[in-house]
C-alpha positions as CSV (number, residue, x, y, z in Angstrom):
1,M,-8.4,7.4,-20.6
2,R,-10.0,4.4,-19.1
3,D,-9.8,3.7,-15.3
4,K,-7.7,0.7,-14.5
5,K,-9.5,-1.3,-11.8
6,F,-9.7,-4.9,-10.7
7,H,-13.1,-5.9,-9.4
8,S,-13.9,-2.2,-9.1
9,K,-10.9,-1.5,-6.9
10,S,-7.9,0.7,-7.8
11,N,-5.7,-1.6,-5.7
12,I,-6.0,-4.8,-3.8
13,I,-3.5,-4.1,-1.0
14,S,-5.2,-1.0,0.5
15,K,-6.3,-3.0,3.6
16,N,-2.8,-4.4,4.1
17,I,-1.2,-1.0,3.9
18,K,-3.4,0.4,6.6
19,K,-3.2,-2.8,8.7
20,Y,0.6,-2.9,8.7
21,R,1.0,0.8,9.1
22,T,-1.2,0.8,12.2
23,M,0.4,-2.4,13.5
24,I,3.8,-0.8,13.7
25,G,2.4,2.4,15.1
26,Y,3.0,4.8,12.2
27,N,0.7,7.5,11.2
28,Q,0.6,8.4,7.5
29,E,3.2,11.1,7.8
30,Q,5.6,8.7,9.5
31,L,5.1,6.1,6.8
32,C,5.9,8.8,4.2
33,T,9.1,9.6,6.0
34,K,10.1,5.9,6.0
35,L,9.2,5.5,2.4
36,D,11.4,8.5,1.6
37,L,14.4,6.5,2.9
38,F,13.8,4.2,-0.1
39,R,13.6,7.1,-2.4
40,L,9.8,6.9,-2.8
41,N,8.3,10.3,-2.4
42,L,4.7,10.0,-1.3
43,Y,2.6,12.5,0.6
44,H,0.2,11.6,3.4
45,S,-2.6,12.4,1.0
46,D,-1.2,9.6,-1.3
47,I,-1.3,7.2,1.5
48,Y,-4.9,8.2,2.3
49,L,-5.9,7.6,-1.3
50,I,-4.2,4.2,-1.4
51,E,-5.7,3.1,1.8
52,H,-9.2,4.1,0.6
53,N,-8.8,2.4,-2.8
54,K,-8.8,5.7,-4.7
55,R,-5.2,5.5,-6.1
56,L,-3.4,3.0,-8.2
57,V,-0.3,1.4,-6.5
58,R,2.7,0.9,-8.8
59,D,4.9,-2.1,-8.5
60,Y,7.9,-0.2,-7.2
61,E,5.7,1.3,-4.5
62,V,4.7,-2.2,-3.4
63,L,8.4,-3.0,-3.1
64,A,9.0,0.1,-1.0
65,F,6.0,-0.7,1.3
66,W,7.4,-4.3,1.7
67,K,10.8,-2.9,2.7
68,V,9.4,-0.5,5.2
69,F,7.1,-3.1,6.8
70,N,10.0,-5.7,6.6
71,N,7.4,-8.4,6.8
72,S,6.8,-11.4,4.6
73,F,3.2,-11.6,5.8
74,F,2.6,-8.4,3.9
75,I,3.4,-10.2,0.6
76,S,1.5,-13.3,1.6
77,S,-1.6,-11.2,2.5
78,F,-1.2,-9.4,-0.8
79,C,-1.2,-12.8,-2.6
80,T,-4.2,-14.0,-0.6
81,N,-6.1,-10.9,-1.7
82,I,-5.4,-11.6,-5.3
83,V,-6.6,-15.2,-5.0
84,N,-9.7,-14.2,-3.0
85,C,-10.3,-11.0,-4.9
86,E,-11.1,-9.2,-1.7
């Protein structure tokens, strides 16, 4: 099976996940607990892999992150990353 990457990255929102997680003062475990409220079961190791561009982020996971962060800037930063291919 071929790796799915965009400009050699597994995901393009990794920087934003870590940025918003730390901005609201959550550690990876706390973020997992909040995501679980939206029925997304991730472990802190999954968050680590996402933040370090080693794991693919699914569309429904992006939605759950957006709900947890409750921040339109998260999506605008995500779109900026797509345009700039950061």
